[in-house]
C-alpha positions in Angstrom: -29.0 8.4 19.6 -29.4 12.1 20.5 -26.3 14.1 21.5 -25.3 14.5 25.1 -26.1 18.2 24.8 -29.6 17.5 23.5 -30.3 15.0 26.2 -29.2 17.4 28.9 -31.2 20.3 27.5 -34.3 18.1 27.4 -33.8 16.9 31.0 -34.2 18.8 34.3 -30.5 19.1 35.0 -28.3 22.2 34.5 -26.5 22.2 31.1 -22.9 23.4 31.0 -20.9 24.2 27.8 -17.7 26.0 27.2 -15.8 27.4 24.2 -12.5 26.9 22.6 -11.0 28.8 19.7 -9.1 27.0 16.9 -5.5 27.9 16.5 -4.0 30.5 14.1 -1.8 27.9 12.5 -1.6 24.2 11.7 -1.0 22.8 15.1 -4.2 22.1 17.1 -2.5 20.5 20.1 -3.0 23.4 22.5 -6.7 23.7 21.6 -7.3 20.0 22.0 -5.4 20.1 25.4 -7.6 23.0 26.6 -10.7 21.0 25.6 -9.4 17.9 27.4 -8.8 19.9 30.6 -12.6 20.5 30.7 -13.5 16.8 30.6 -15.9 16.0 33.5 -16.8 19.7 33.9 -19.0 20.4 30.8 -21.4 18.5 28.6 -20.0 19.8 25.3 -17.4 22.1 23.8 -18.3 24.8 21.3 -15.7 25.4 18.6 -15.7 29.0 17.2 -15.8 29.6 13.4 -13.9 32.7 12.3 -14.8 34.7 15.4 -14.3 38.4 15.0 -13.5 37.8 11.3 -10.0 36.6 12.1 -8.4 33.6 10.4 -8.3 30.4 12.5 -8.2 26.7 11.7 -11.5 25.4 10.4 -14.0 24.6 13.1 -15.0 21.3 11.4 -11.4 20.0 11.7 -11.2 20.8 15.4 -14.6 19.2 16.1 -13.4 16.0 14.5 -10.3 16.0 16.6 -12.5 16.5 19.7 -14.6 13.5 18.7 -11.5 11.4 18.4 -10.7 12.5 22.0 -14.2 11.4 23.2 -15.3 15.0 23.7 -18.7 16.1 22.3 -18.3 19.2 20.1 -20.7 21.9 19.1 -19.8 23.0 15.5 -20.2 26.7 14.9 -21.1 27.5 11.3 -20.9 31.2 10.2 -22.4 32.2 6.9 -20.1 35.2 6.3 -17.4 33.4 4.3 -19.3 30.6 2.4 -21.9 30.4 -0.3 -24.8 28.0 0.0 -23.1 25.2 -1.9 -20.1 25.4 0.6 -22.4 25.5 3.6 -24.4 22.5 2.3 -21.2 20.6 1.8 -20.1 21.4 5.3 -23.3 20.3 6.8 -23.2 16.9 5.0 -19.6 16.6 6.1 -20.3 17.3 9.7 -23.0 14.7 9.7 -20.7 12.1 8.1 -18.0 12.8 10.7 -20.4 12.1 13.6 -20.9 15.7 14.7 -24.4 16.1 16.2 -24.6 19.7 17.4 -24.5 22.9 15.3 -24.7 26.5 16.3 -25.9 28.6 13.3 -24.5 32.1 13.0 -24.5 34.9 10.5 -20.9 35.8 11.4 -19.1 39.0 12.6 -18.6 41.6 9.9 -15.3 41.5 8.0 -14.6 45.1 8.9 -13.9 44.2 12.6 -11.2 41.6 11.6 -7.6 41.9 10.7 -8.2 41.4 6.9 -10.8 44.1 6.2 -10.3 43.9 2.5 -11.6 40.3 2.4 -14.8 39.9 0.5 -17.8 38.7 2.6 -20.2 36.2 1.0 -23.4 36.2 3.0 -25.3 34.1 0.5 -27.2 32.9 3.6 -27.7 34.4 7.1 -28.5 32.4 10.2 -32.2 32.0 9.7 -31.6 30.7 6.1 -28.9 28.4 7.4 -31.2 27.0 10.1 -33.8 26.4 7.3 -31.2 24.7 5.1 -30.1 22.3 7.9 -33.7 21.5 8.9 -34.4 20.7 5.2 -31.4 18.4 5.1 -32.5 16.8 8.4 -35.7 15.9 6.5 -33.7 14.4 3.7 -34.7 17.0 1.2 -32.2 17.8 -1.6 -31.6 21.5 -2.0 -32.3 21.3 -5.8 -35.2 18.8 -6.0 -36.4 15.6 -4.5 -34.7 13.7 -1.7 -31.1 13.2 -0.8 -30.0 10.0 -2.4 -27.9 8.8 0.6 -30.3 9.7 3.4 -30.9 12.7 5.7 -28.7 14.3 8.2 -29.4 14.4 11.9 -28.1 17.6 13.5 -29.3 19.4 16.7 -29.5 23.1 16.0 -28.9 26.1 18.1 -28.8 29.8 17.5 -27.2 32.9 19.2 -28.9 35.9 20.7 -27.9 39.0 22.6 -30.1 39.7 25.7 -28.5 43.1 25.9 -30.3 44.2 22.7 -32.1 47.6 23.1 -34.8 46.5 20.6 -36.6 43.7 22.3 -39.5 43.7 19.7 -37.0 43.1 16.9 -35.1 40.5 18.9 -38.3 38.6 19.7 -39.4 38.6 16.0 -36.0 37.3 14.9 -35.9 34.5 17.4 -39.5 33.5 16.4 -38.2 33.2 12.9 -35.2 31.1 14.1 -37.5 28.8 16.1 -39.7 28.3 13.1 -36.6 27.6 11.0 -35.5 24.8 13.3 -33.5 26.3 16.3 -33.8 24.1 19.4 -31.8 26.1 21.8 -30.3 29.6 22.3 -26.7 30.4 23.3 -26.4 34.0 24.4 -23.7 36.5 24.0 -22.0 37.6 27.2 -24.4 38.7 29.9 -23.3 40.8 32.8 -26.6 41.5 34.6 -29.0 38.7 35.9 -31.9 41.1 35.5 -31.1 41.4 31.8 -31.0 37.7 31.4 -34.3 37.2 33.4 -36.1 39.7 31.2 -34.9 37.9 28.1 -35.8 34.5 29.3 -39.3 35.4 30.6 -40.4 37.7 27.8 -38.8 35.9 24.8 -37.2 32.5 25.3 -39.7 30.9 27.6 -42.8 31.8 25.5 -40.9 30.3 22.5 -40.0 27.2 24.6 -36.3 27.5 23.7 -33.8 26.5 26.4 -31.2 29.2 27.1 -27.4 28.7 27.7 -26.5 32.0 29.3 -23.1 33.4 28.2 -20.5 33.8 31.0 -17.4 35.7 29.9 -14.2 35.5 31.9 -12.5 38.9 32.2 -8.8 38.5 32.9 -8.1 42.1 33.9 -9.4 45.6 33.6 -7.3 46.1 30.5 -8.8 43.0 29.0 -12.4 44.2 29.8 -11.8 47.6 28.2 -10.4 45.8 25.1 -13.5 43.6 24.9 -15.7 46.6 25.1 -13.8 48.2 22.3 -13.5 45.4 19.8 -16.2 42.8 20.4 -19.5 43.7 18.6 -22.3 44.2 21.1 -20.1 44.0 24.2 -21.1 46.3 27.1 -19.2 45.6 30.3 -20.6 48.0 33.0 -18.5 50.4 35.0 -19.3 48.6 38.2 -17.4 45.5 36.9 -14.6 47.6 35.3 -14.1 49.4 38.7 -14.1 46.1 40.6 -11.4 44.7 38.3 -9.3 47.9 38.5 -9.4 48.0 42.3 -8.6 44.3 42.8 -5.1 43.4 43.9 -5.1 40.2 41.8 -7.3 41.1 38.8 -7.2 37.6 37.3 -8.6 36.0 40.5 -11.2 38.8 40.7 -12.3 37.9 37.1 -12.8 34.3 38.1 -14.9 35.4 41.1 -17.0 37.7 38.9 -17.6 34.9 36.4 -18.5 32.4 39.2 -21.0 34.9 40.7 -22.6 35.3 37.3 -22.7 31.6 36.6 -24.3 30.9 40.0 -27.0 33.5 39.5 -27.6 32.5 35.8 -28.4 28.9 36.5 -31.4 30.0 38.5 -32.8 31.8 35.5 -31.7 29.9 32.4 -31.4 26.2 31.5 -27.7 26.4 31.8 -24.5 28.4 31.1 -22.0 28.7 28.3 -18.5 29.8 29.5 -16.2 31.8 27.3 -12.6 32.0 28.6 -10.5 32.9 25.6 -6.9 31.6 26.1 -7.7 30.9 29.7 -9.8 27.7 29.5 -7.8 26.2 32.3 -9.6 28.6 34.7 -13.1 27.2 33.8 -13.0 24.5 36.4 -12.1 27.1 39.0 -15.1 29.1 37.9 -17.5 26.1 38.2 -16.0 25.0 41.5 -16.4 28.5 43.0 -19.9 28.7 41.7 -20.6 25.2 43.1 -21.9 24.0 39.7 -21.0 20.5 38.4 -22.3 17.8 36.1 -25.0 15.5 37.5 -22.7 12.5 37.8 -20.3 14.4 40.1 
């Protein structure tokens, strides 16, 4: 049976996903509680994999715990830290555990993290990872012949940045990702509906790839300036920075901004992906303010 995420993306409804970050330590209880608080609000929960090159619990472990809580996970797999053998093993393990969705990433560079002397691997990058999983989905052994115990069945997604200044290069790379097996796109944070519309009309729609538009919750002006400084590719405009700085309650203004973006994005993309780092409890408020809900509600 196809995943809930795949069924939603292939239907006419709005698809809603959100993101949780594994803990920096051995206790996953807060992460799982954050995910549980989103039950009934989203189709699936994306679990980050070494985001910003910072040590966290393995995404695979958190995804399994989400499955045990009847929450559909999206496993992020970043290539930065693993060679092809480790990636192949992780893919087989994900399938065996019942995980159905995978977001394939190259991974943030080690230099942006808190252990800059770590050695990156990059045996694969995201296109090669997509090709590898597609091959395993066909039952093909990476060495020769067929897998002796049968194929995997994983629904594959990829990331993209609509804010890219080189649309020609972005289009070519997404064409390669589509040909490698990508079935949907999850974008980086988008602040301008016009930017998203240009991306969808000129790139995603011709490729027939549904888009989950990235909505990022900004908790304060200080938080927004920090994001601009440390997150690769982030570009929060002055209009939003000024709006946060002038607000009496910056956290509530951040929720309002995210709700406005979410409402405008669902008219352009197939759905939305909400990122609210360490503030996942505010995602229901964003969706309620945006008047967006799952079809059953």
